[in-house]
N, C-alpha and C positions, 0 to 999 in steps of 0.2 A: 517500655514505660511501664507495664505494668509487673516487671520483677522493680523498677526504681518503687511505686506505689508499694509495693508487695513490704520491701525494708524497710520504708518510709512508716506504715501503719505496725508493722512489728518491734522497731528498735521505739516505736510513743507507748504500743505497750509495754516494753521492757520496763521504760522510766516508770508509767504509772503502776504495777502493777512492786518492782524492787523495791522502791524507794519505800514505801510501808513496812513492804516486808522486813527490810536490813530494820531497821528502828525496833518491828515486835520479836526478833531475832534479838537484837540487844539489848532487850527487857529483858528477853526469857537468859540469854546466860548470867543477865547480876543478879538478875531476886532469885531465878528455878522456880517458877509459875511453871512452870513443867516440861519435859521431857524437849532440850532441846536438839534434838533429829530431827521432828515437825514438819518444824515451818520448812526448813534447807529442802526434806524430801518434795515437799509444796511447790517451790522455787523452781525445782529440777524437773520435778511435771512439769509444770506452766511452760518453762526454756524449754524442750521436747514438745510442747502443743507451738510456739510459735517457731522455729525452728520445721515445722510439719514433719516430723521423725512418725511413724510408724514403729511400736515397737512394741515383739509379743519376748515373751518368758519362756523359754523349757525348763523341768523341773522348780527347785525352790529353794532356797536358803538353807541351810537347820538351823536346825534349834538349838543344837547341841552350844553350851559355852563354855570354854575359850573359843571362838569364834574368827580364825584367820585366809579372811578370804581370799584368790590370787588369777589374778585376773591379768589377758593379753594387752595393747597398749595399741592403741590406734593413732584417734582423737584427743583435740583438749573434750570433747565432747562428750568420749568413752568414762568421765565424772560425772554429767548430768545423766546417762544412761542409767547407770547402778544406782544410780539417791534418787534416779523416781522409782525403777523395782518395789527400794525397798529406803526403811531406816538404818543409813548406818555411814561411817566413821571414815575419817579417806585416810592416805597417805601419800603424801606429796613431795614432789620436789621445793626446791625452798624458792622456786623463780615467782611459783603460783601467789607467794603470799603476798607481789606487789602488782599482780595483775587487779587494773581497775573493774572493780564490782565484784568477778570472780575472787578475788583475794580477799573483800572482804567477810566472803558466806562462806570460803572456806576456815576464816580461821576462825568466823562467830561459829562454827558448826568443829570447830576445837581440833581440826586438820595436825596431824602427826607434819609436818614438812623435813625434810631432811636433806642433805648436803653429800651425793651422792663423793664426787667427787677429792671430799674429804674425808678418805679411806680413817685415819687418826678417831676421827667421832663417830663411826661404825658404832663401835659398841654401845655408846649412851644411846646414841639413836635409834636403836634396839628394843635396850633397859626400856627407854620411853616405852615401845611401844610393844614388850613387851606388860608394863604394870597398867595401861591399856587395856590387854585381855583378860589381863587378868583381874579386871574391875566387869568384866564381859560388856565392853566395847566391838561387835563386830566391825573389823576396824579391815581393806582394801586395800592388796599391794601391787599394783602393777608392775609386776616382778618380770620385763624383758628390761627396765630401767630407762627405757626410749620412744618411742614414736614410733612406727612401723611402718610402710608405705600400707598393710592393710592385704600384704597377698601372700601373707609370710610370717611367719615368727622367726620372734628372736633369741638366743640365746638366754635361758631368765639366770637372773645375780643369783646368787644362794644368800649376800649375808646380812640380806634383814631377814632370808628365813628362822637369822638365830634369836632372830625375837621368840620366837615360839616354844624355843632350845633354854629362853632366858625363863619364860612362863611356869615352865614346866621345872628346870633344876631350883625355881625358890620357895618348891613344895602346897603351894596353894591346890594346883590341880595336878593333874594324872595324868594327861594327857590334852596335849591340845590340838581341834578339827584343823586339818587345810583344805578350806573347799577349792575343789579345780573349777575356773570359770571361765568362757570365751564369752567376747562380744565382736559381732561379725556384724559388719554392713551389706547384704546381699545385693541391694534392689535398689535404681536409681529408678523414677517414674518407672516404676509399677513391673520395669524391667529389669533383669540378671547386670550386678554392675559388673562390668569385665575387667580384667587387669588395666585397660587403655582409662577404665574412667574412674579406679578411686579412689588416687589425686585428688577426687573432689570432695575424697570426704575425712582423706588420714588426713593425720597434721605433722608434719617434720616439727620439732624445737625448735630449730634456725632461721620458720619463715617467719613472717608477719599474725602476726593474730590476727590484727579488724580484719583486712583485707579475708581470709577465709571466714571469718565470722561474716562480713556484706557477703559472700559467695551462698555463702549457704541458706543463709537468710531469701538474696534472689534464687533459687534455683525449689527450695523444700524438698520432698519428695520423698524421702528418703527411709531402705525401712531399715531398721535394726532388730536384731536376734538378740538376746542373751540366756547362752544356756551353763544349767547350774550339774557339775557331777558329782558323786558321791564324792564325803571328805576322805583325806587320807587323815589314819590318826601318828600325831609327832606326841613317842613316848619319851618318856627319858633313856639315854643309850642311844636311840635314833641317830640317823645319819645324817647332816644337813641336807649336805648335796646330795645324797640316796634318795629323804623324801621331795626338794626340790625337779629330781629328774621326772621321779614319779610325776607331782605336780605336771611341769612338762609340759609330759607324756599324755596325759587329759583332757587338759587346754585344748592339745595342737589336732589332739586327735576329733575336738566336735569344733573347732576352727574350720578343720578340714573339708567335712560331713555338712557343716554350714552350710558355705560357697560350694560344695561340690551338689545340693539337695538344692541350690534357689538357681546353681543350668539346667539342675534337668528340671524344674517347675517353669521352662520357655513356655 
C-alpha cells in the first residue's frame, strides 16, 4: 500500500511540475530568452528527487572546449543523472524521440538523435555532433550503444568518436577533449547492490519502459555515483579506435572501483 501511495504522489508531482516546465522550455527554444539548457537541468534534478535517487559526484566536468563526455550506459535514468549533474546536451538513440514526456524534453534540449543500425548515415550523424562540439556544446555520448545489466561494461562502439575527428579536421580547433565518465548504482536502500539486485535499476532496451518506471517509483532509495576522469585529447592524426580504447579503459577502471568500494563499505 505504501508503495502505491508513493507511486501515485510521485506521478502527480511529475505532471504538476513537468507541464509548466515543458511550456517554459518551448518558449525559451523559440525566443532564445536564455540558455536552453537551464530548464532541462532543473527538470532532471527534480526527476531524481522524485525517484529518490541519492546522487554523489566525484571529480568534475572539464572546462575545456570542445568537450565530448563519454559514459557507460545502464538505464534510461543515466540521462536524468547526467542532466542533473550539469547543463549538457545528449547523443541518443532515435527511438527516444517518440517517448512521451522524455522524448519531448529531449527534442527541446536539442538532443542529437542517431540511428546506429543505419551505418550509411553514421557520417552525417557524426558530422552533426562535430558541428555541435565546435559550437562549444558539451555533448554526452553513451558509447556502449546499448544499456548493460549494470554488472559489466560492454565494448565501446567507435563510430561516433569520428565526430571528434571531424571537429578537429574542420580546422576550427586543434583538439577535442574526450572525457571519460563512469556511472554506477552501487547501493539500494543503503545496502550494496549485488549482481542479483542490479536488474532493478538496469533497463535493457527490449524491456517495457513504463513498468520499469513504476517499479523505481515504488521502491526509491537508490544511490548513484558519477565519476569524471581526466580528459583524453583527440588531435589531428590520432587514431579514433585508440582514443576510444583508452577512454573505455578509464571508464571501466572507475566503474569497477565504484562497485568494489561499495562492497567494501558494508
